[in-house]
C-alpha positions in Angstrom: 35.1 -9.3 -56.8 37.0 -10.3 -53.7 40.8 -9.9 -54.1 43.3 -12.6 -53.1 44.6 -10.3 -50.4 41.1 -9.9 -48.9 40.5 -13.7 -49.1 43.8 -14.3 -47.3 42.9 -11.8 -44.6 39.5 -13.5 -44.1 41.2 -16.9 -43.8 43.6 -15.5 -41.2 40.8 -13.9 -39.2 38.8 -17.1 -39.3 41.8 -19.1 -38.1 42.4 -16.6 -35.3 38.7 -16.9 -34.2 38.8 -20.7 -34.3 42.1 -20.8 -32.4 40.7 -18.4 -29.8 37.6 -20.6 -29.3 39.7 -23.8 -29.0 42.0 -22.2 -26.5 39.2 -20.7 -24.4 36.5 -23.3 -24.8 36.3 -24.0 -21.1 35.8 -20.3 -20.2 33.3 -19.8 -23.0 31.3 -22.9 -22.1 31.4 -21.8 -18.4 30.0 -18.4 -19.4 27.3 -20.0 -21.5 26.3 -22.3 -18.7 26.3 -19.4 -16.3 24.0 -17.5 -18.6 21.7 -20.5 -18.9 21.7 -20.9 -15.1 20.8 -17.2 -14.7 17.8 -17.6 -17.1 16.7 -20.8 -15.3 17.2 -19.1 -11.9 15.1 -16.1 -12.9 12.3 -18.4 -14.0 12.4 -20.3 -10.8 12.5 -17.1 -8.8 9.4 -15.8 -10.6 7.7 -19.1 -10.0 8.6 -19.0 -6.3 7.4 -15.4 -6.1 4.1 -16.3 -7.7 3.6 -19.2 -5.4 4.5 -17.0 -2.4 1.9 -14.4 -3.5 -0.8 -17.1 -3.8 0.0 -18.5 -0.3 -0.1 -14.9 1.1 -3.5 -14.2 -0.6 -4.9 -17.5 0.8 -3.5 -16.9 4.3 -4.9 -13.3 4.5 -8.2 -14.6 3.1 -8.6 -17.0 6.0 -8.5 -14.0 8.3 -11.2 -12.3 6.3 -13.4 -15.4 6.5 -12.8 -15.6 10.3 -13.9 -12.0 10.7 -17.0 -12.6 8.6 -17.9 -15.6 10.8 -17.5 -13.5 13.9 -19.8 -10.7 12.8 -22.3 -12.8 10.9 -25.8 -11.9 12.3 -28.1 -14.6 13.7 -31.0 -15.6 11.4 -34.1 -13.6 12.3 -37.1 -15.5 13.7 -39.9 -16.1 11.3 -42.8 -13.7 11.8 -45.9 -14.3 9.7 -47.5 -10.9 10.4 -44.4 -8.8 9.7 -41.9 -9.1 6.9 -38.5 -10.1 8.2 -35.8 -7.4 7.7 -32.2 -8.3 7.0 -30.3 -8.3 10.4 -27.4 -6.0 11.0 -23.9 -7.5 11.3 -22.7 -7.9 14.8 -19.7 -5.9 16.2 -16.5 -7.5 17.4 -16.1 -8.0 21.1 -12.8 -7.1 22.8 -11.9 -10.7 23.0 -12.7 -11.3 19.3 -10.7 -8.3 18.3 -7.7 -9.6 20.2 -8.1 -13.0 18.6 -8.3 -11.6 15.1 -5.3 -9.3 15.8 -3.2 -12.3 17.0 -4.1 -14.3 13.9 -3.3 -11.3 11.7 0.1 -10.8 13.4 0.9 -14.5 12.9 0.1 -14.4 9.2 1.7 -11.0 8.6 5.1 -12.2 10.0 5.2 -15.0 7.5 4.0 -12.9 4.5 5.2 -9.4 5.3 7.3 -9.2 2.1 4.4 -9.8 -0.3 2.3 -7.1 -2.0 -0.8 -8.6 -0.3 0.5 -7.7 3.1 0.1 -4.0 2.6 -3.5 -4.2 1.4 -4.3 -6.7 4.2 -2.9 -4.2 6.7 -5.2 -1.5 5.3 -8.2 -3.9 5.6 -7.3 -5.0 9.2 -7.0 -1.4 10.3 -10.3 -0.6 8.8 -12.0 -3.6 10.5 -10.7 -2.4 13.9 -11.9 1.1 13.3 -15.3 0.0 11.9 -15.8 -2.0 15.1 -15.0 0.8 17.4 -11.4 -0.1 18.3 -9.8 3.1 17.0 -6.8 3.0 19.4 -6.0 -0.6 18.4 -6.3 0.4 14.8 -3.8 3.3 15.3 -1.4 1.1 17.2 -1.4 -1.6 14.5 -0.9 1.0 11.7 2.0 2.6 13.5 3.6 -0.8 14.2 3.4 -2.1 10.6 3.3 0.9 8.3 6.9 1.8 8.3 7.9 -1.7 7.3 6.1 -1.3 3.9 7.8 -0.3 0.7 7.8 3.5 0.8 7.0 3.6 -2.9 4.0 1.3 -2.7 0.3 2.3 -2.9 -0.5 0.6 0.5 2.1 2.7 2.2 0.6 6.0 0.9 -2.9 4.9 1.6 -1.9 3.7 5.0 -0.4 7.1 5.9 -3.7 8.8 4.9 -5.7 6.2 6.9 -3.5 6.6 9.9 -3.7 10.4 9.8 -7.5 10.2 9.5 -7.6 7.9 12.6 -5.3 10.3 14.6 -7.4 13.2 13.5 -10.5 11.4 14.7 -8.9 10.7 18.1 -7.9 14.4 18.2 -4.1 13.8 17.9 -4.0 16.6 15.4 -0.2 17.2 15.4 0.6 13.6 14.4 -2.2 13.6 11.9 -1.0 16.8 10.2 2.5 15.3 10.0 1.2 12.2 8.2 -1.0 14.1 5.8 2.1 16.1 4.9 4.0 12.9 4.2 1.2 11.9 1.8 1.6 15.2 -0.1 5.2 14.5 -0.8 4.6 11.0 -2.3 4.7 11.1 -6.1 2.8 7.8 -6.6 -0.4 9.0 -5.1 -1.0 12.5 -6.4 -4.8 11.7 -6.4 -4.7 11.5 -2.6 -3.0 14.9 -2.2 -6.2 17.0 -2.3 -7.8 15.0 0.6 -4.5 15.2 2.6 -4.3 19.0 2.1 -7.9 19.6 3.3 -7.4 17.3 6.3 -4.1 18.9 7.2 -5.7 22.4 7.1 -8.5 21.2 9.4 -5.9 19.8 11.8 -4.1 23.2 11.9 -7.5 24.9 12.4 -8.3 22.5 15.3 -4.9 23.4 16.9 -5.7 27.1 16.4 -2.8 27.5 14.1 -4.9 29.7 11.8 -2.2 31.2 9.6 -1.0 27.7 8.7 -4.6 26.6 8.1 -5.3 29.6 5.8 -2.1 28.8 3.9 -3.1 25.2 3.3 -6.6 26.0 2.3 -5.3 28.7 -0.1 -2.9 26.1 -1.6 -5.7 23.6 -2.0 -8.1 26.1 -3.6 -5.4 27.1 -6.1 -4.2 23.5 -7.0 -7.7 22.0 -7.2 -9.9 24.9 -8.4 -12.4 22.7 -10.2 -12.6 19.8 -7.8 -14.5 19.0 -4.6 -11.3 19.7 -2.7 -11.0 23.1 -4.1 -14.6 23.9 -3.3 -14.1 22.6 0.3 -10.9 24.7 0.7 -12.7 27.8 -0.5 -15.5 27.2 2.0 -13.2 26.7 4.9 -11.0 29.6 3.9 -14.0 31.9 3.7 -15.2 30.9 7.2 -11.7 31.5 8.6 -11.4 35.0 7.0 -14.9 36.0 8.3 -14.2 34.8 11.9 -10.6 35.9 12.1 
């Protein structure tokens, strides 16, 4: 049973709380309105973000369609005696590559802060490389890559892509440096094996054989049951035999 003393204390507490609310109602209402405004603002922000992502996806998609139109093969002439084979896609000309790059740069400037931008960059670099414009691909990657979020997947994949292009163009020192950056990224551990093997091959190409052996040894130990481990053991065996 509640005592009179407890009842009295409860009444006093209730009176104090009511008195506090009356005296501070403007501040409390202001805080409530601020909280509601934050919630509304967060919803609006998410909505804007979603719309921005949609716009970015559509904008980059137009570049992809433009590229497909450029390389679309001409329809083969009908031949009654011989079955028509599917024609090969055309390659970009220098002028077409420049046009596509200009369009990409225009769209990228507007939508560079979206997640779609990073993946679009990977695609554009690949398109240039696939059409024989390796130097243009390297330059584009070097220009845009550092502007990406360093914790994002496109950044890590872009580093590996750039290193592979530099390796192909025999710029082994820069390639090895980019492969090493990939190794240090936690979000893409699945790319580390490839980066290690390619880094070892870069050291081997530069005749830095001790570094190459160390890298291949590391890869063979870290990936003993994978294709990377098998490749590392093969390269290491060749190096030990020849040196």
